[in-house]
C-alpha angles and dihedrals in degrees: 000000000000120000137167118243119206120195118186123187112188128163092341096311124111124210122186125189135175117211136184093241146352096270091056092048091047090051089051091049092052091045089055092047092048092048094049102034095104091052090055102035111014095225144069118302117245113269095234120060113229145156086256090060091050091049091051093047094050095041094106119105109277094005115129147129135217126196116188140160115245134188102228091183090068091045092051091047091051089052092046094244124119119222 
C-alpha cells in the first residue's frame, strides 16, 4: 500500500500526516501554510500558490517540510502487522 507522508516542522513544532496520495498531502501542506501565514509573515498570503511562497514560509531557522511516497505494506510487514 503506497501512501504519501508529509512532515512539517514549523516554529519548533513537528506535524506528521499520512495521506492516500500526493494531491491530498499537497492540499494538507497548503492548508497548513494558509492557516499559519499570519504567524510567520504578518500579512496577507499571496493570491497564487507557488514554490516561492513555500520557500518564503519555511525560511525560518529550522522550519521545513518533506513530502515523500512510502510503502506502508513493507512497514507493516516489518512490524509484524498486516494492513
